[in-house]
N, CA, C, O and the ligand as a Tripos MOL2 file, in Angstrom:
@<TRIPOS>MOLECULE
protein
  269   267    68     0     0
PROTEIN
NO_CHARGES

@<TRIPOS>ATOM
      1 N          85.7210  130.3310   49.6700 N.3       1 MET1
      2 CA         85.4440  130.9290   48.3520 C.3       1 MET1
      3 C          85.0970  129.8390   47.3450 C.2       1 MET1
      4 O          85.6780  129.7750   46.2620 O.2       1 MET1
      5 N          84.1410  128.9800   47.7110 N.am      2 ALA2
      6 CA         83.7690  127.8950   46.8050 C.3       2 ALA2
      7 C          82.4560  128.2080   46.1030 C.2       2 ALA2
      8 O          81.5720  127.3580   45.9970 O.2       2 ALA2
      9 N          82.3500  129.4070   45.6400 N.am      3 ASP3
     10 CA         81.1440  129.8230   44.9490 C.3       3 ASP3
     11 C          81.0550  129.1030   43.6120 C.2       3 ASP3
     12 O          81.9380  129.2530   42.7680 O.2       3 ASP3
     13 N          79.9960  128.3190   43.4110 N.am      4 PRO4
     14 CA         79.9080  127.5730   42.1440 C.3       4 PRO4
     15 C          79.7010  128.5200   40.9620 C.2       4 PRO4
     16 O          78.9150  129.4640   41.0300 O.2       4 PRO4
     17 N          80.4090  128.2490   39.9060 N.am      5 THR5
     18 CA         80.2680  129.0750   38.7180 C.3       5 THR5
     19 C          79.0780  128.5880   37.9110 C.2       5 THR5
     20 O          79.0140  127.4250   37.5130 O.2       5 THR5
     21 N          78.1460  129.4820   37.6750 N.am      6 ARG6
     22 CA         76.9170  129.0760   36.9970 C.3       6 ARG6
     23 C          77.0470  129.1640   35.4800 C.2       6 ARG6
     24 O          76.3970  128.4150   34.7510 O.2       6 ARG6
     25 N          77.8530  130.0420   35.0290 N.am      7 TYR7
     26 CA         78.0220  130.1630   33.5790 C.3       7 TYR7
     27 C          79.1310  129.2250   33.1160 C.2       7 TYR7
     28 O          80.0440  128.9000   33.8750 O.2       7 TYR7
     29 N          79.0400  128.8100   31.9040 N.am      8 THR8
     30 CA         80.0620  127.9090   31.3830 C.3       8 THR8
     31 C          81.2420  128.7200   30.8660 C.2       8 THR8
     32 O          81.0880  129.7000   30.1370 O.2       8 THR8
     33 N          82.3740  128.2910   31.2560 N.am      9 THR9
     34 CA         83.5670  128.9650   30.7580 C.3       9 THR9
     35 C          84.0230  128.2670   29.4810 C.2       9 THR9
     36 O          83.9850  127.0410   29.3780 O.2       9 THR9
     37 N          84.4470  129.0590   28.5270 N.am     10 PRO10
     38 CA         84.9060  128.4420   27.2640 C.3      10 PRO10
     39 C          86.1510  127.6120   27.4970 C.2      10 PRO10
     40 O          86.9510  127.9100   28.3840 O.2      10 PRO10
     41 N          86.3100  126.5780   26.7060 N.am     11 PRO11
     42 CA         87.5140  125.7470   26.8470 C.3      11 PRO11
     43 C          88.7650  126.5590   26.5620 C.2      11 PRO11
     44 O          88.8210  127.3150   25.5920 O.2      11 PRO11
     45 N          89.7360  126.4020   27.3900 N.am     12 VAL12
     46 CA         90.9760  127.1520   27.2070 C.3      12 VAL12
     47 C          91.9320  126.3300   26.3560 C.2      12 VAL12
     48 O          92.3820  125.2530   26.7460 O.2      12 VAL12
     49 N          92.2210  126.8690   25.1930 N.am     13 GLU13
     50 CA         93.1470  126.1490   24.3180 C.3      13 GLU13
     51 C          94.5860  126.4500   24.6850 C.2      13 GLU13
     52 O          95.4550  125.5800   24.6420 O.2      13 GLU13
     53 N          94.8170  127.6990   25.0450 N.am     14 LEU14
     54 CA         96.1720  128.0920   25.3570 C.3      14 LEU14
     55 C          96.3900  128.0210   26.8600 C.2      14 LEU14
     56 O          95.6400  128.6290   27.6230 O.2      14 LEU14
     57 N          97.3810  127.3060   27.2830 N.am     15 PRO15
     58 CA         97.6970  127.2540   28.7130 C.3      15 PRO15
     59 C          98.4720  128.4990   29.1250 C.2      15 PRO15
     60 O          99.2880  128.4670   30.0470 O.2      15 PRO15
     61 N          98.2040  129.5810   28.4330 N.am     16 LEU16
     62 CA         98.9610  130.8070   28.6710 C.3      16 LEU16
     63 C          98.0000  131.9330   29.0010 C.2      16 LEU16
     64 O          96.8710  131.9680   28.5110 O.2      16 LEU16
     65 N          98.4520  132.8350   29.8190 N.am     17 ASP17
     66 CA         97.6570  134.0230   30.0660 C.3      17 ASP17
     67 C          97.7160  134.9090   28.8220 C.2      17 ASP17
     68 O          98.7230  134.9340   28.1140 O.2      17 ASP17
     69 N          96.6420  135.6250   28.5680 N.am     18 PRO18
     70 CA         96.6100  136.4540   27.3590 C.3      18 PRO18
     71 C          97.7920  137.4140   27.2670 C.2      18 PRO18
     72 O          98.3030  137.6840   26.1800 O.2      18 PRO18
     73 N          98.2120  137.9160   28.4020 N.am     19 TRP19
     74 CA         99.2980  138.9040   28.3430 C.3      19 TRP19
     75 C         100.5870  138.2970   27.8210 C.2      19 TRP19
     76 O         101.4770  139.0160   27.3670 O.2      19 TRP19
     77 N         100.6910  136.9630   27.8830 N.am     20 LEU20
     78 CA        101.9080  136.3300   27.3930 C.3      20 LEU20
     79 C         102.0370  136.4760   25.8840 C.2      20 LEU20
     80 O         103.1280  136.3870   25.3210 O.2      20 LEU20
     81 N         100.9080  136.7010   25.2530 N.am     21 LEU21
     82 CA        100.9470  136.9010   23.8110 C.3      21 LEU21
     83 C         100.9630  138.3760   23.4680 C.2      21 LEU21
     84 O         100.9660  138.7660   22.3000 O.2      21 LEU21
     85 N         100.9730  139.1880   24.5170 N.am     22 ASP22
     86 CA        100.9740  140.6230   24.2950 C.3      22 ASP22
     87 C         102.3720  141.0980   23.9370 C.2      22 ASP22
     88 O         103.3680  140.4270   24.2070 O.2      22 ASP22
     89 N         102.4160  142.2370   23.3430 N.am     23 GLY23
     90 CA        103.7060  142.7780   22.9550 C.3      23 GLY23
     91 C         103.4800  143.7300   21.8030 C.2      23 GLY23
     92 O         103.0030  143.3350   20.7400 O.2      23 GLY23
     93 N         103.8210  144.9640   22.0170 N.am     24 THR24
     94 CA        103.5860  145.9580   20.9680 C.3      24 THR24
     95 C         104.8860  146.2350   20.2300 C.2      24 THR24
     96 O         105.8440  146.7500   20.8050 O.2      24 THR24
     97 N         104.9050  145.8880   18.9490 N.am     25 PRO25
     98 CA        106.1150  146.1730   18.1770 C.3      25 PRO25
     99 C         106.3360  147.6740   18.0680 C.2      25 PRO25
    100 O         105.3980  148.4310   17.8180 O.2      25 PRO25
    101 N         107.5600  148.0920   18.2530 N.am     26 ALA26
    102 CA        107.8690  149.5110   18.1730 C.3      26 ALA26
    103 C         107.8150  149.9570   16.7150 C.2      26 ALA26
    104 O         108.2220  149.2440   15.7980 O.2      26 ALA26
    105 N         107.3000  151.1570   16.5470 N.am     27 ASN27
    106 CA        107.2250  151.7070   15.2010 C.3      27 ASN27
    107 C         108.6140  151.8250   14.5860 C.2      27 ASN27
    108 O         109.5400  152.3600   15.1960 O.2      27 ASN27
    109 N         108.7370  151.3210   13.3820 N.am     28 GLY28
    110 CA        109.9970  151.4700   12.6880 C.3      28 GLY28
    111 C         111.0690  150.4900   13.1170 C.2      28 GLY28
    112 O         112.2080  150.5760   12.6590 O.2      28 GLY28
    113 N         110.7170  149.5510   13.9980 N.am     29 CYS29
    114 CA        111.6960  148.5540   14.4280 C.3      29 CYS29
    115 C         111.5030  147.3020   13.5730 C.2      29 CYS29
    116 O         110.5200  146.5760   13.7170 O.2      29 CYS29
    117 N         112.4490  147.0730   12.6960 N.am     30 ASP30
    118 CA        112.3230  145.9420   11.7710 C.3      30 ASP30
    119 C         112.2290  144.6140   12.5020 C.2      30 ASP30
    120 O         111.4770  143.7240   12.1060 O.2      30 ASP30
    121 N         112.9980  144.4920   13.5680 N.am     31 VAL31
    122 CA        113.0010  143.2400   14.3230 C.3      31 VAL31
    123 C         111.6100  142.9650   14.8880 C.2      31 VAL31
    124 O         111.0840  141.8560   14.7890 O.2      31 VAL31
    125 N         111.0380  143.9970   15.4780 N.am     32 CYS32
    126 CA        109.7070  143.8350   16.0610 C.3      32 CYS32
    127 C         108.6750  143.5080   14.9920 C.2      32 CYS32
    128 O         107.8030  142.6610   15.1880 O.2      32 CYS32
    129 N         108.7860  144.1860   13.8720 N.am     33 MET33
    130 CA        107.8240  143.9310   12.8030 C.3      33 MET33
    131 C         107.9090  142.4790   12.3410 C.2      33 MET33
    132 O         106.8910  141.8320   12.0970 O.2      33 MET33
    133 N         109.1220  141.9850   12.2270 N.am     34 ALA34
    134 CA        109.3100  140.5990   11.8130 C.3      34 ALA34
    135 C         108.7470  139.6560   12.8650 C.2      34 ALA34
    136 O         108.1030  138.6560   12.5450 O.2      34 ALA34
    137 N         109.0020  139.9930   14.1290 N.am     35 LEU35
    138 CA        108.5020  139.1460   15.2140 C.3      35 LEU35
    139 C         106.9810  139.1750   15.2650 C.2      35 LEU35
    140 O         106.3440  138.1570   15.5350 O.2      35 LEU35
    141 N         106.4060  140.3340   15.0080 N.am     36 ALA36
    142 CA        104.9470  140.4500   15.0190 C.3      36 ALA36
    143 C         104.3490  139.5840   13.9120 C.2      36 ALA36
    144 O         103.3050  138.9560   14.0900 O.2      36 ALA36
    145 N         105.0310  139.5640   12.7680 N.am     37 ARG37
    146 CA        104.5550  138.7070   11.6750 C.3      37 ARG37
    147 C         104.6580  137.2380   12.0600 C.2      37 ARG37
    148 O         103.7590  136.4440   11.7840 O.2      37 ARG37
    149 N         105.7720  136.8910   12.7050 N.am     38 GLN38
    150 CA        105.9430  135.5050   13.1480 C.3      38 GLN38
    151 C         104.8610  135.1110   14.1400 C.2      38 GLN38
    152 O         104.3040  134.0150   14.0810 O.2      38 GLN38
    153 N         104.5760  136.0370   15.0560 N.am     39 ARG39
    154 CA        103.5620  135.7450   16.0700 C.3      39 ARG39
    155 C         102.2140  135.5000   15.4250 C.2      39 ARG39
    156 O         101.4990  134.5620   15.7770 O.2      39 ARG39
    157 N         101.8760  136.3660   14.4640 N.am     40 LYS40
    158 CA        100.5880  136.2420   13.7950 C.3      40 LYS40
    159 C         100.5150  134.9350   13.0120 C.2      40 LYS40
    160 O          99.5020  134.2350   13.0340 O.2      40 LYS40
    161 N         101.6040  134.6230   12.3240 N.am     41 ALA41
    162 CA        101.6350  133.3920   11.5390 C.3      41 ALA41
    163 C         101.5340  132.1710   12.4450 C.2      41 ALA41
    164 O         100.8450  131.1990   12.1320 O.2      41 ALA41
    165 N         102.2390  132.2430   13.5800 N.am     42 ALA42
    166 CA        102.2230  131.1170   14.5100 C.3      42 ALA42
    167 C         100.8230  130.9240   15.0840 C.2      42 ALA42
    168 O         100.3440  129.7980   15.2200 O.2      42 ALA42
    169 N         100.1780  132.0320   15.4150 N.am     43 LEU43
    170 CA         98.8180  131.9340   15.9390 C.3      43 LEU43
    171 C          97.8860  131.3460   14.8930 C.2      43 LEU43
    172 O          96.9890  130.5640   15.2060 O.2      43 LEU43
    173 N          98.1170  131.7390   13.6400 N.am     44 GLY44
    174 CA         97.2870  131.2340   12.5460 C.3      44 GLY44
    175 C          97.4120  129.7300   12.4010 C.2      44 GLY44
    176 O          96.4750  129.0480   11.9870 O.2      44 GLY44
    177 N          98.5970  129.2220   12.7530 N.am     45 LYS45
    178 CA         98.8310  127.7780   12.6680 C.3      45 LYS45
    179 C          98.5080  127.0650   13.9740 C.2      45 LYS45
    180 O          98.6150  125.8430   14.0760 O.2      45 LYS45
    181 N          98.1110  127.8510   14.9700 N.am     46 GLY46
    182 CA         97.8140  127.2430   16.2600 C.3      46 GLY46
    183 C          99.0630  126.9130   17.0490 C.2      46 GLY46
    184 O          99.0170  126.1400   18.0060 O.2      46 GLY46
    185 N         100.1740  127.4960   16.6500 N.am     47 ASP47
    186 CA        101.4270  127.2240   17.3460 C.3      47 ASP47
    187 C         101.6010  128.2610   18.4500 C.2      47 ASP47
    188 O         102.3000  129.2620   18.2890 O.2      47 ASP47
    189 N         100.9380  127.9870   19.5820 N.am     48 SER48
    190 CA        100.9210  128.9940   20.6470 C.3      48 SER48
    191 C         102.3010  129.1810   21.2650 C.2      48 SER48
    192 O         102.6380  130.2750   21.7170 O.2      48 SER48
    193 N         103.0850  128.1330   21.2840 N.am     49 ARG49
    194 CA        104.3990  128.2670   21.9050 C.3      49 ARG49
    195 C         105.2780  129.2270   21.1020 C.2      49 ARG49
    196 O         105.9750  130.0760   21.6580 O.2      49 ARG49
    197 N         105.2220  129.0670   19.7940 N.am     50 LYS50
    198 CA        106.0330  129.9410   18.9560 C.3      50 LYS50
    199 C         105.5200  131.3790   19.0310 C.2      50 LYS50
    200 O         106.2960  132.3340   19.0340 O.2      50 LYS50
    201 N         104.1990  131.5060   19.0920 N.am     51 ALA51
    202 CA        103.6140  132.8380   19.1970 C.3      51 ALA51
    203 C         104.0430  133.4960   20.5010 C.2      51 ALA51
    204 O         104.3510  134.6880   20.5350 O.2      51 ALA51
    205 N         104.0610  132.7210   21.5600 N.am     52 PHE52
    206 CA        104.4830  133.2410   22.8530 C.3      52 PHE52
    207 C         105.9370  133.6810   22.8160 C.2      52 PHE52
    208 O         106.2950  134.7300   23.3510 O.2      52 PHE52
    209 N         106.7610  132.8740   22.1840 N.am     53 GLU53
    210 CA        108.1750  133.2190   22.1050 C.3      53 GLU53
    211 C         108.3880  134.5070   21.3270 C.2      53 GLU53
    212 O         109.2050  135.3480   21.7020 O.2      53 GLU53
    213 N         107.6420  134.6480   20.2430 N.am     54 ALA54
    214 CA        107.7700  135.8660   19.4410 C.3      54 ALA54
    215 C         107.3170  137.0790   20.2420 C.2      54 ALA54
    216 O         107.9500  138.1340   20.2040 O.2      54 ALA54
    217 N         106.2090  136.9170   20.9680 N.am     55 ALA55
    218 CA        105.7060  138.0250   21.7740 C.3      55 ALA55
    219 C         106.7050  138.3990   22.8590 C.2      55 ALA55
    220 O         106.9160  139.5760   23.1530 O.2      55 ALA55
    221 N         107.3140  137.3770   23.4480 N.am     56 ALA56
    222 CA        108.2980  137.6400   24.5040 C.3      56 ALA56
    223 C         109.4940  138.3980   23.9330 C.2      56 ALA56
    224 O         110.0470  139.2900   24.5760 O.2      56 ALA56
    225 N         109.8790  138.0270   22.7220 N.am     57 GLU57
    226 CA        110.9960  138.7190   22.0810 C.3      57 GLU57
    227 C         110.6540  140.1870   21.8670 C.2      57 GLU57
    228 O         111.4860  141.0720   22.0670 O.2      57 GLU57
    229 N         109.4180  140.4250   21.4570 N.am     58 ILE58
    230 CA        108.9940  141.8090   21.2250 C.3      58 ILE58
    231 C         109.0500  142.5880   22.5330 C.2      58 ILE58
    232 O         109.5260  143.7230   22.5760 O.2      58 ILE58
    233 N         108.5570  141.9630   23.5960 N.am     59 ARG59
    234 CA        108.4950  142.6800   24.8820 C.3      59 ARG59
    235 C         109.8820  143.0320   25.4040 C.2      59 ARG59
    236 O         110.0830  144.0860   26.0060 O.2      59 ARG59
    237 N         110.8300  142.1390   25.1670 N.am     60 LYS60
    238 CA        112.1420  142.4130   25.7450 C.3      60 LYS60
    239 C         113.0920  143.0720   24.7560 C.2      60 LYS60
    240 O         114.2550  143.3250   25.0700 O.2      60 LYS60
    241 N         112.5860  143.3450   23.5660 N.am     61 HIS61
    242 CA        113.4620  143.9610   22.5780 C.3      61 HIS61
    243 C         113.7450  145.4200   22.9260 C.2      61 HIS61
    244 O         112.8230  146.1580   23.2740 O.2      61 HIS61
    245 N         114.9850  145.8390   22.8400 N.am     62 PRO62
    246 CA        115.3350  147.2150   23.1990 C.3      62 PRO62
    247 C         114.9590  148.2310   22.1190 C.2      62 PRO62
    248 O         115.0920  149.4370   22.3270 O.2      62 PRO62
    249 N         114.4950  147.7490   20.9730 N.am     63 HIS63
    250 CA        114.0280  148.6360   19.9060 C.3      63 HIS63
    251 C         115.1070  149.6300   19.4840 C.2      63 HIS63
    252 O         114.8380  150.8220   19.3360 O.2      63 HIS63
    253 N         116.2660  149.1570   19.3030 N.am     64 GLY64
    254 CA        117.3050  150.0110   18.7510 C.3      64 GLY64
    255 C         117.8880  151.0090   19.7450 C.2      64 GLY64
    256 O         118.7760  151.7930   19.4090 O.2      64 GLY64
    257 N         117.3760  150.9680   20.9740 N.am     65 ARG65
    258 CA        117.9490  151.8600   21.9770 C.3      65 ARG65
    259 C         119.3970  151.4570   22.2310 C.2      65 ARG65
    260 O         119.7130  150.2730   22.3430 O.2      65 ARG65
    261 N         120.2220  152.4020   22.3150 N.am     66 ARG66
    262 CA        121.6340  152.0810   22.5270 C.3      66 ARG66
    263 C         122.0610  152.4410   23.9230 C.2      66 ARG66
    264 O         121.6040  153.4130   24.5240 O.2      66 ARG66
    265 N         122.9660  151.6060   24.4160 N.am     67 LYS67
    266 CA        123.4490  151.8820   25.7580 C.3      67 LYS67
    267 C         124.6050  152.8850   25.6960 C.2      67 LYS67
    268 O         125.1590  153.2530   26.7320 O.2      67 LYS67
    269 ZN        112.0310  146.2450   18.6040 Zn       68 ZN68
@<TRIPOS>BOND
     1     1     2 1
     2     2     3 1
     3     3     4 2
     4     3     5 am
     5     5     6 1
     6     6     7 1
     7     7     8 2
     8     7     9 am
     9     9    10 1
    10    10    11 1
    11    11    12 2
    12    11    13 am
    13    13    14 1
    14    14    15 1
    15    15    16 2
    16    15    17 am
    17    17    18 1
    18    18    19 1
    19    19    20 2
    20    19    21 am
    21    21    22 1
    22    22    23 1
    23    23    24 2
    24    23    25 am
    25    25    26 1
    26    26    27 1
    27    27    28 2
    28    27    29 am
    29    29    30 1
    30    30    31 1
    31    31    32 2
    32    31    33 am
    33    33    34 1
    34    34    35 1
    35    35    36 2
    36    35    37 am
    37    37    38 1
    38    38    39 1
    39    39    40 2
    40    39    41 am
    41    41    42 1
    42    42    43 1
    43    43    44 2
    44    43    45 am
    45    45    46 1
    46    46    47 1
    47    47    48 2
    48    47    49 am
    49    49    50 1
    50    50    51 1
    51    51    52 2
    52    51    53 am
    53    53    54 1
    54    54    55 1
    55    55    56 2
    56    55    57 am
    57    57    58 1
    58    58    59 1
    59    59    60 2
    60    59    61 am
    61    61    62 1
    62    62    63 1
    63    63    64 2
    64    63    65 am
    65    65    66 1
    66    66    67 1
    67    67    68 2
    68    67    69 am
    69    69    70 1
    70    70    71 1
    71    71    72 2
    72    71    73 am
    73    73    74 1
    74    74    75 1
    75    75    76 2
    76    75    77 am
    77    77    78 1
    78    78    79 1
    79    79    80 2
    80    79    81 am
    81    81    82 1
    82    82    83 1
    83    83    84 2
    84    83    85 am
    85    85    86 1
    86    86    87 1
    87    87    88 2
    88    87    89 am
    89    89    90 1
    90    90    91 1
    91    91    92 2
    92    91    93 am
    93    93    94 1
    94    94    95 1
    95    95    96 2
    96    95    97 am
    97    97    98 1
    98    98    99 1
    99    99   100 2
   100    99   101 am
   101   101   102 1
   102   102   103 1
   103   103   104 2
   104   103   105 am
   105   105   106 1
   106   106   107 1
   107   107   108 2
   108   107   109 am
   109   109   110 1
   110   110   111 1
   111   111   112 2
   112   111   113 am
   113   113   114 1
   114   114   115 1
   115   115   116 2
   116   115   117 am
   117   117   118 1
   118   118   119 1
   119   119   120 2
   120   119   121 am
   121   121   122 1
   122   122   123 1
   123   123   124 2
   124   123   125 am
   125   125   126 1
   126   126   127 1
   127   127   128 2
   128   127   129 am
   129   129   130 1
   130   130   131 1
   131   131   132 2
   132   131   133 am
   133   133   134 1
   134   134   135 1
   135   135   136 2
   136   135   137 am
   137   137   138 1
   138   138   139 1
   139   139   140 2
   140   139   141 am
   141   141   142 1
   142   142   143 1
   143   143   144 2
   144   143   145 am
   145   145   146 1
   146   146   147 1
   147   147   148 2
   148   147   149 am
   149   149   150 1
   150   150   151 1
   151   151   152 2
   152   151   153 am
   153   153   154 1
   154   154   155 1
   155   155   156 2
   156   155   157 am
   157   157   158 1
   158   158   159 1
   159   159   160 2
   160   159   161 am
   161   161   162 1
   162   162   163 1
   163   163   164 2
   164   163   165 am
   165   165   166 1
   166   166   167 1
   167   167   168 2
   168   167   169 am
   169   169   170 1
   170   170   171 1
   171   171   172 2
   172   171   173 am
   173   173   174 1
   174   174   175 1
   175   175   176 2
   176   175   177 am
   177   177   178 1
   178   178   179 1
   179   179   180 2
   180   179   181 am
   181   181   182 1
   182   182   183 1
   183   183   184 2
   184   183   185 am
   185   185   186 1
   186   186   187 1
   187   187   188 2
   188   187   189 am
   189   189   190 1
   190   190   191 1
   191   191   192 2
   192   191   193 am
   193   193   194 1
   194   194   195 1
   195   195   196 2
   196   195   197 am
   197   197   198 1
   198   198   199 1
   199   199   200 2
   200   199   201 am
   201   201   202 1
   202   202   203 1
   203   203   204 2
   204   203   205 am
   205   205   206 1
   206   206   207 1
   207   207   208 2
   208   207   209 am
   209   209   210 1
   210   210   211 1
   211   211   212 2
   212   211   213 am
   213   213   214 1
   214   214   215 1
   215   215   216 2
   216   215   217 am
   217   217   218 1
   218   218   219 1
   219   219   220 2
   220   219   221 am
   221   221   222 1
   222   222   223 1
   223   223   224 2
   224   223   225 am
   225   225   226 1
   226   226   227 1
   227   227   228 2
   228   227   229 am
   229   229   230 1
   230   230   231 1
   231   231   232 2
   232   231   233 am
   233   233   234 1
   234   234   235 1
   235   235   236 2
   236   235   237 am
   237   237   238 1
   238   238   239 1
   239   239   240 2
   240   239   241 am
   241   241   242 1
   242   242   243 1
   243   243   244 2
   244   243   245 am
   245   245   246 1
   246   246   247 1
   247   247   248 2
   248   247   249 am
   249   249   250 1
   250   250   251 1
   251   251   252 2
   252   251   253 am
   253   253   254 1
   254   254   255 1
   255   255   256 2
   256   255   257 am
   257   257   258 1
   258   258   259 1
   259   259   260 2
   260   259   261 am
   261   261   262 1
   262   262   263 1
   263   263   264 2
   264   263   265 am
   265   265   266 1
   266   266   267 1
   267   267   268 2
@<TRIPOS>SUBSTRUCTURE
     1 MET1         2 RESIDUE 1 A MET
     2 ALA2         6 RESIDUE 1 A ALA
     3 ASP3        10 RESIDUE 1 A ASP
     4 PRO4        14 RESIDUE 1 A PRO
     5 THR5        18 RESIDUE 1 A THR
     6 ARG6        22 RESIDUE 1 A ARG
     7 TYR7        26 RESIDUE 1 A TYR
     8 THR8        30 RESIDUE 1 A THR
     9 THR9        34 RESIDUE 1 A THR
    10 PRO10       38 RESIDUE 1 A PRO
    11 PRO11       42 RESIDUE 1 A PRO
    12 VAL12       46 RESIDUE 1 A VAL
    13 GLU13       50 RESIDUE 1 A GLU
    14 LEU14       54 RESIDUE 1 A LEU
    15 PRO15       58 RESIDUE 1 A PRO
    16 LEU16       62 RESIDUE 1 A LEU
    17 ASP17       66 RESIDUE 1 A ASP
    18 PRO18       70 RESIDUE 1 A PRO
    19 TRP19       74 RESIDUE 1 A TRP
    20 LEU20       78 RESIDUE 1 A LEU
    21 LEU21       82 RESIDUE 1 A LEU
    22 ASP22       86 RESIDUE 1 A ASP
    23 GLY23       90 RESIDUE 1 A GLY
    24 THR24       94 RESIDUE 1 A THR
    25 PRO25       98 RESIDUE 1 A PRO
    26 ALA26      102 RESIDUE 1 A ALA
    27 ASN27      106 RESIDUE 1 A ASN
    28 GLY28      110 RESIDUE 1 A GLY
    29 CYS29      114 RESIDUE 1 A CYS
    30 ASP30      118 RESIDUE 1 A ASP
    31 VAL31      122 RESIDUE 1 A VAL
    32 CYS32      126 RESIDUE 1 A CYS
    33 MET33      130 RESIDUE 1 A MET
    34 ALA34      134 RESIDUE 1 A ALA
    35 LEU35      138 RESIDUE 1 A LEU
    36 ALA36      142 RESIDUE 1 A ALA
    37 ARG37      146 RESIDUE 1 A ARG
    38 GLN38      150 RESIDUE 1 A GLN
    39 ARG39      154 RESIDUE 1 A ARG
    40 LYS40      158 RESIDUE 1 A LYS
    41 ALA41      162 RESIDUE 1 A ALA
    42 ALA42      166 RESIDUE 1 A ALA
    43 LEU43      170 RESIDUE 1 A LEU
    44 GLY44      174 RESIDUE 1 A GLY
    45 LYS45      178 RESIDUE 1 A LYS
    46 GLY46      182 RESIDUE 1 A GLY
    47 ASP47      186 RESIDUE 1 A ASP
    48 SER48      190 RESIDUE 1 A SER
    49 ARG49      194 RESIDUE 1 A ARG
    50 LYS50      198 RESIDUE 1 A LYS
    51 ALA51      202 RESIDUE 1 A ALA
    52 PHE52      206 RESIDUE 1 A PHE
    53 GLU53      210 RESIDUE 1 A GLU
    54 ALA54      214 RESIDUE 1 A ALA
    55 ALA55      218 RESIDUE 1 A ALA
    56 ALA56      222 RESIDUE 1 A ALA
    57 GLU57      226 RESIDUE 1 A GLU
    58 ILE58      230 RESIDUE 1 A ILE
    59 ARG59      234 RESIDUE 1 A ARG
    60 LYS60      238 RESIDUE 1 A LYS
    61 HIS61      242 RESIDUE 1 A HIS
    62 PRO62      246 RESIDUE 1 A PRO
    63 HIS63      250 RESIDUE 1 A HIS
    64 GLY64      254 RESIDUE 1 A GLY
    65 ARG65      258 RESIDUE 1 A ARG
    66 ARG66      262 RESIDUE 1 A ARG
    67 LYS67      266 RESIDUE 1 A LYS
    68 ZN68       269 GROUP 0 **** ****
């Protein structure tokens, strides 16, 4: 499978897969909303690690669900 790539691929700035920055804040969840703001701010500053951490927090947040 050594098919040469003819098109140029854009330089990858983030050593992360796009899904690592994924994460949908739950409606009405203050924590998620705050994390989403942090993620956006971090991305704006180019701080991909912080953005990733915020996204991860959103993904694993229980959104107020109680056990
Ligand atoms: Zn949440």
